[in-house]
C-alpha atoms as one frame of an Amber mdcrd trajectory, in Angstrom:
protein
 -12.263  16.635 -36.747  -9.800  13.849 -35.970 -10.545  12.407 -32.495  -8.146
  10.239 -30.513  -9.686   8.125 -27.731  -7.259   6.592 -25.232  -8.467   3.891
 -22.836  -6.819   1.154 -20.799  -8.146  -1.848 -18.913 -10.459  -4.762 -19.669
 -13.232  -5.151 -22.256 -15.525  -3.134 -20.000 -13.028  -0.283 -20.347 -12.940
  -0.599 -24.154 -16.436  -1.382 -25.485 -18.121   1.875 -24.367 -15.361   3.833
 -26.106 -15.955   1.753 -29.227 -19.564   2.965 -28.983 -18.322   6.539 -28.647
 -16.012   6.086 -31.648 -18.847   4.725 -33.790 -21.110   7.601 -32.760 -18.456
  10.168 -33.649 -17.795   8.438 -36.974 -21.525   8.606 -37.727 -21.260  12.402
 -37.302 -18.536  12.507 -39.940 -15.454  12.617 -37.692 -12.338  10.513 -38.130
 -11.627   8.510 -34.987  -8.723   6.441 -33.688  -9.101   4.282 -30.595  -5.967
   3.450 -28.595  -6.324   0.497 -26.212  -4.308  -2.493 -24.938  -2.873  -4.493
 -27.825  -5.026  -7.567 -27.127  -8.171  -5.651 -28.182  -7.052  -5.166 -31.792
  -9.463  -7.721 -33.298 -12.347  -6.554 -31.137 -12.000  -2.868 -32.040 -11.238
  -3.426 -35.714 -14.228  -5.798 -35.863 -16.392  -2.662 -35.668 -14.452  -0.941
 -38.456 -12.728   1.466 -36.024  -9.120   2.586 -36.517  -7.101   0.878 -33.764
  -3.810   1.890 -32.185  -2.150  -0.652 -29.832  -0.902   0.308 -26.386   1.702
  -1.835 -24.686   0.510  -4.489 -22.256  -2.312  -6.919 -21.615  -4.437  -6.593
 -18.481  -5.717 -10.150 -18.932  -2.179 -11.532 -18.636  -1.519  -9.381 -15.574
  -4.657 -10.569 -13.783  -4.377 -14.171 -14.916  -0.789 -14.741 -13.867  -0.175
 -17.137 -10.985   0.473 -14.162  -8.717  -2.641 -12.346  -9.972  -4.892 -15.319
  -9.197  -3.292 -15.732  -5.773  -3.982 -12.098  -4.960  -7.561 -12.282  -6.295
  -8.206 -15.325  -4.130  -7.306 -13.428  -0.957 -10.316 -11.170  -1.489  -8.268
  -8.271  -0.117  -8.926  -5.189  -2.258  -5.857  -3.310  -1.012  -3.561  -6.269
  -1.752  -4.969  -6.467  -5.276  -4.581  -2.734  -5.838  -0.950  -2.917  -4.705
  -0.364  -5.791  -7.114  -1.929  -3.899 -10.023   0.030  -0.792  -9.061   3.255
  -2.802  -9.147   2.399  -4.366 -12.506   1.327  -1.029 -13.940   4.558   0.604
 -12.763   6.586  -1.763 -14.951   4.532  -0.914 -18.063   3.723   2.746 -17.479
   6.681   4.352 -19.266   6.148   2.248 -22.416   2.408   2.926 -22.369   3.160
   6.635 -22.048   5.497   6.478 -25.043   2.807   4.726 -27.096   0.232   7.342
 -26.073   2.608  10.161 -27.023   3.200   8.705 -30.498  -0.544   8.138 -30.924
  -1.403  11.721 -29.974   0.541  13.024 -32.994  -2.032  11.368 -35.286  -5.067
  13.269 -33.988  -6.417  16.769 -33.371  -8.009  16.292 -29.933  -7.741  13.691
 -27.176 -10.277  11.856 -25.014  -8.995   9.995 -21.950 -10.499   7.504 -19.536
  -9.885   7.679 -15.799  -6.779   5.462 -15.988  -5.126   7.542 -18.715  -6.144
  11.114 -17.876  -2.917  12.064 -16.050  -0.861  10.881 -19.022  -3.183  12.498
 -21.542  -3.090  15.791 -19.615   0.716  15.701 -19.787   0.742  14.910 -23.516
  -1.840  17.618 -24.231   0.317  20.107 -22.324   3.387  19.200 -24.387   1.620
  19.137 -27.781  -0.760  22.002 -27.010  -3.810  19.886 -27.832  -7.277  20.187
 -26.364  -8.482  17.185 -24.366 -11.372  15.827 -22.308 -12.142  12.902 -19.992
 -14.995  10.430 -20.375 -15.349   8.219 -17.298 -17.434   5.066 -17.054 -17.553
   4.490 -13.347 -17.627   5.936  -9.867 -17.343   9.723  -9.551 -13.867  10.974
  -8.763 -14.821  14.667  -8.922 -14.929  16.133  -5.388 -18.391  16.900  -4.050
 -20.041  17.587  -0.710 -23.110  15.512  -1.624 -21.624  12.035  -1.121 -18.305
  10.515  -0.009 -15.825   8.771  -2.266 -16.683   5.103  -2.857 -15.661   2.901
   0.041 -15.687   5.770   2.551 -19.410   5.899   3.274 -18.929   5.744   7.031
 -20.519   9.172   7.456 -22.463  11.496   5.208 -21.838  15.144   5.999 -20.744
  17.815   3.474 -17.313  18.467   5.003 -16.536  14.760   5.467 -17.710  13.894
   1.955 -15.517  16.538   0.345 -12.542  15.484   2.462 -12.745  11.842   1.284
 -12.444  12.920  -2.352  -9.490  15.184  -1.570  -7.829  12.403   0.433  -8.100
   9.906  -2.438  -6.643  12.447  -4.854  -3.755  13.102  -2.481  -3.025   9.391
  -2.050  -3.264   8.757  -5.800  -0.732  11.480  -6.527   1.649  10.243  -3.838
   1.563   6.748  -5.374   1.903   7.901  -8.982   3.900  11.145  -8.976   7.256
   9.420  -9.480   6.095   7.666 -12.664   4.163  10.729 -13.827   7.184  12.995
 -13.464   9.504  10.461 -15.081   7.228  10.525 -18.128   7.049  14.326 -18.093
  10.840  14.594 -18.155  11.061  11.991 -20.947   8.977  14.196 -23.271  10.716
  17.416 -22.337   8.482  18.841 -19.615   9.535  19.930 -16.126   8.515  17.830
 -13.152   5.244  18.770 -11.503   5.572  19.543  -7.800   1.802  19.927  -7.485
  -0.740  17.156  -8.026  -1.721  16.888 -11.679  -5.216  15.896 -10.542  -5.548
  19.285  -8.843  -4.262  20.987 -11.998  -6.852  19.119 -14.070  -9.609  20.241
 -11.702  -8.541  23.898 -11.867  -8.295  23.782 -15.656 -11.975  22.750 -15.855
 -11.454  20.506 -18.882 -14.586  18.679 -19.993 -15.245  15.660 -17.738 -18.201
  13.437 -18.628 -19.499  10.509 -16.576 -21.104   7.919 -18.828 -23.572   6.311
 -16.449 -27.249   6.956 -15.899 -28.371   9.950 -13.808 -31.117   7.604 -12.578
 -28.433   5.966 -10.430 -26.587   9.110  -9.373 -27.876  12.615  -9.937 -25.361
  15.311 -10.897 -24.114  17.048  -7.719 -24.992  20.745  -7.543 -21.418  21.705
  -6.602 -19.722  20.282  -9.695 -18.120  22.733 -12.116 -19.727  23.706 -15.416
 -17.712  21.286 -17.558 -18.490  18.245 -15.397 -21.656  16.334 -16.252 -23.456
  12.959 -16.308 -24.569  11.853 -19.773 -26.088   8.398 -19.535 -24.604   5.142
 -20.849 -22.584   4.836 -24.061 -24.527   2.025 -25.716 -23.499   0.441 -29.001
 -25.639   1.746 -31.893 -28.271  -0.842 -32.851 -26.819  -1.569 -36.285 -23.387
  -2.338 -34.789 -24.444  -4.722 -32.035 -24.179  -7.942 -34.020 -21.447  -6.819
 -36.411 -18.499  -8.108 -34.394 -17.515 -11.715 -35.076 -15.988 -12.047 -31.595
 -19.502 -12.215 -30.129 -20.914 -14.618 -32.702 -23.757 -16.748 -31.269 -22.494
 -20.340 -30.790 -24.119 -23.221 -32.635 -27.029 -24.720 -30.719 -27.310 -21.887
 -28.205 -30.548 -20.368 -29.477 -32.090 -23.849 -29.594 -31.004 -24.425 -25.965
 -32.504 -21.075 -24.899 -35.853 -21.914 -26.478 -35.984 -25.387 -24.944 -36.954
 -24.340 -21.428 -37.584 -21.515 -18.978 -35.477 -18.369 -18.924 -31.989 -19.022
 -17.517 -29.864 -17.134 -15.039 -26.803 -15.589 -16.661 -23.548 -15.986 -14.744
 -20.222 -14.476 -15.694 -17.321 -12.394 -14.437 -16.485 -10.812 -17.782 -12.893
  -9.612 -17.896 -12.386 -10.432 -14.232 -10.962 -13.950 -13.673 -12.933 -15.944
 -11.101 -10.881 -15.494  -7.891 -11.464 -19.097  -6.769 -12.276 -21.291  -9.754
 -12.643 -24.488  -7.713 -15.110 -22.856  -5.303 -17.233 -21.405  -8.088 -17.216
 -24.671 -10.051 -18.519 -26.486  -6.975 -21.225 -23.833  -6.456 -22.393 -24.264
 -10.044 -22.456 -28.039  -9.616 -24.496 -27.856  -6.414 -27.088 -25.491  -7.898
 -27.517 -27.679 -10.986 -27.859 -30.875  -8.933 -30.256 -29.477  -6.320 -32.479
 -27.143  -8.360 -34.118 -26.847 -11.748 -32.370 -23.572 -12.541 -31.025 -23.196
 -16.063 -27.692 -21.368 -16.209 -25.744 -19.658 -18.961 -22.126 -19.348 -17.841
 -19.915 -16.980 -19.807 -16.263 -17.843 -19.131 -14.772 -14.548 -20.296 -11.206
 -14.479 -18.970 -11.795 -17.289 -16.478 -10.509 -20.845 -16.651 -12.566 -23.292
 -14.571 -11.430 -26.883 -14.942 -14.187 -28.473 -12.846 -17.187 -27.138 -14.787
 -20.008 -29.677 -14.510 -21.675 -31.316 -17.501 -25.437 -30.793 -17.262 -28.375
 -30.300 -19.620 -29.316 -27.109 -17.744 -25.882 -25.511 -18.245 -24.642 -23.825
 -21.408 -21.074 -22.510 -21.396 -19.922 -19.621 -23.590 -16.576 -17.913 -24.128
 -18.086 -14.470 -24.867 -21.450 -13.078 -25.951 -23.190  -9.837 -26.835 -24.846
  -8.872 -23.542 -27.394  -6.594 -25.221 -28.628  -9.599 -27.212 -28.552 -12.197
 -24.433 -29.636 -10.442 -21.221 -33.280  -9.796 -22.249 -33.584 -13.575 -22.743
 -32.542 -14.233 -19.120 -34.477 -13.812 -15.854 -31.530 -12.415 -13.866 -27.793
 -11.890 -14.234 -25.059 -12.739 -11.763 -22.133 -10.489 -12.689 -18.941  -9.078
 -11.169 -20.323  -5.539 -11.144 -18.240  -3.759 -13.759 -19.867  -0.527 -14.907
 -20.529  -1.682 -18.479 -22.015  -5.050 -17.561 -24.154  -3.467 -14.842 -25.497
  -1.035 -17.447 -26.358  -3.884 -19.825 -28.271  -5.715 -17.065 -30.313  -2.650
 -16.133 -31.133  -1.835 -19.763 -32.297  -5.431 -20.280 -34.934  -4.976 -17.528
 -33.632  -7.823 -15.396 -32.329  -7.791 -11.798 -28.611  -7.954 -11.032 -26.793
 -10.186  -8.578 -23.443  -8.475  -8.180 -20.712 -10.775  -6.894 -17.993  -8.165
  -6.484 -14.254  -8.743  -6.411 -12.556  -5.339  -6.104 -12.367  -1.746  -7.342
 -15.649  -0.059  -8.188 -17.554  -3.381  -8.160 -18.550  -3.333  -4.448 -19.655
   0.280  -4.938 -21.986  -0.631  -7.793 -23.160  -3.683  -5.851 -24.141  -1.647
  -2.795 -25.821   0.968  -4.975 -27.868  -1.649  -6.855 -28.888  -3.388  -3.626
 -29.679  -0.062  -1.929 -32.039   0.883  -4.754 -33.704  -2.577  -4.555 -32.649
  -3.464  -8.096 -30.838  -6.632  -7.135 -28.510  -8.211  -4.569 -24.859  -7.679
  -3.664 -22.577 -10.500  -2.461 -18.808  -9.990  -2.129 -17.088 -12.956  -3.793
 -15.175 -13.799  -0.625 -18.553 -14.422   1.080 -20.129 -16.377  -1.795 -21.788
 -19.742  -1.125 -24.341 -21.763  -3.079 -26.952 -20.997  -0.406 -26.382 -17.242
  -0.656 -26.493 -17.342  -4.445 -29.736 -19.334  -4.473 -31.242 -16.950  -1.940
 -30.196 -14.026  -4.139 -31.897 -15.606  -7.168 -35.077 -15.980  -5.110 -34.902
 -12.349  -4.002 -34.628 -11.106  -7.598 -38.031 -12.694  -8.244 -39.803 -10.646
  -5.549 -42.428  -8.176  -6.719 -40.558  -5.175  -5.266 -37.339  -5.812  -7.194
 -39.245  -6.722 -10.363 -41.279  -3.511 -10.126 -38.220  -1.336  -9.436 -36.163
  -2.792 -12.260 -38.930  -2.245 -14.806 -39.378   1.354 -13.713 -35.713   2.322
 -13.801 -35.011   0.352 -16.997 -37.760   2.259 -18.796 -36.198   5.577 -17.772
 -32.655   4.462 -18.640 -33.729   3.154 -22.045 -35.319   6.524 -22.812 -31.939
   8.212 -22.261 -29.483   8.696 -25.098 -26.144   8.979 -23.340 -24.208   8.533
 -26.575 -25.921  11.490 -28.266 -25.549  13.708 -25.190 -21.848  12.842 -24.847
 -21.123  13.513 -28.525 -23.070  16.785 -28.467 -21.038  17.964 -25.470 -17.724
  16.836 -26.981 -18.435  18.570 -30.285 -19.452  21.768 -28.555 -16.397  21.724
 -26.259 -13.845  20.977 -28.974 -15.310  23.551 -31.374 -14.873  26.409 -28.879
């Protein structure tokens, strides 16, 4: 079968789908992966057929306005900014997705593309499914939608999910209906999210059930699979994550370092974080690996206990570290847990605070919102990750997570669903 996977976002929104593509290819399927155009080299580095979608999330976030908004630490301001930027690109992205869909038999969407993919599938009469990487968006009475955990009663919990769906449709229905008309469909007066729910298309959540158990009130085609981890033989195949010269020698020269990095999330306040790094290096003996990712920090200190990278294979590096300070994206959080090390989640926006609170609540690490970050709080967090309770908990849950095979489960379910 010819699968078409459509994702949009940062590297954390692309790599797990590369894993899914490789797993499907191993089963004998032909797979195309559509993602933002700046991920062409990354995806093709794994030998996966790539289809470019208009736009570059890195440019959107790293514009002068994007950095200004990130620095405010206001999640709603940032969401409005991203909504505005996405509005300008949405029609072109939709056109790219529509052209891409003609190349494949079935479609797999992520949470950011599922409304568009639903519309395209309706027009082309193609079967489709959603594979989500992060926080549950399927209504349930068992817990509230992320960010609304003020109460925990069945009626309130269900209402928060319905409210978010209502607000999402109100913000996006104009663009969604403009796209529908452009491909010859009538406007939708009802929320497409509600239509998707009633249709009961396959919806898989690719995180560990050790973190969130499947709610009993979810429909039959909604499930939690476990993480989509890159197959072992593919982990070091991509030249983008080539190990820099001298890095392994530096790692072996002293005690295990603390990893620090914000991945595809630019550091909201580069000057502040540079000063925090400098203070920790001057006042302690901590060794730090800093992965710049999409960040530009001009005041990075020069120190024998600091090694700076542009990018790195997390599955290779994290087991060589004693803890990881990350932004809390779903993929990076998964890599930390699987490496059996505690997480210090310094969240910026979106699902990151949600993962941070969950990790801290389960005593697997510490959560610090970036807007509250200081060198003292970060040092205290590093100390806390060394406590026996957190060390014990992380080893226990990592063992269970590493015994899961989310990739196999997801592919089994996709094959079964699309063969019906």
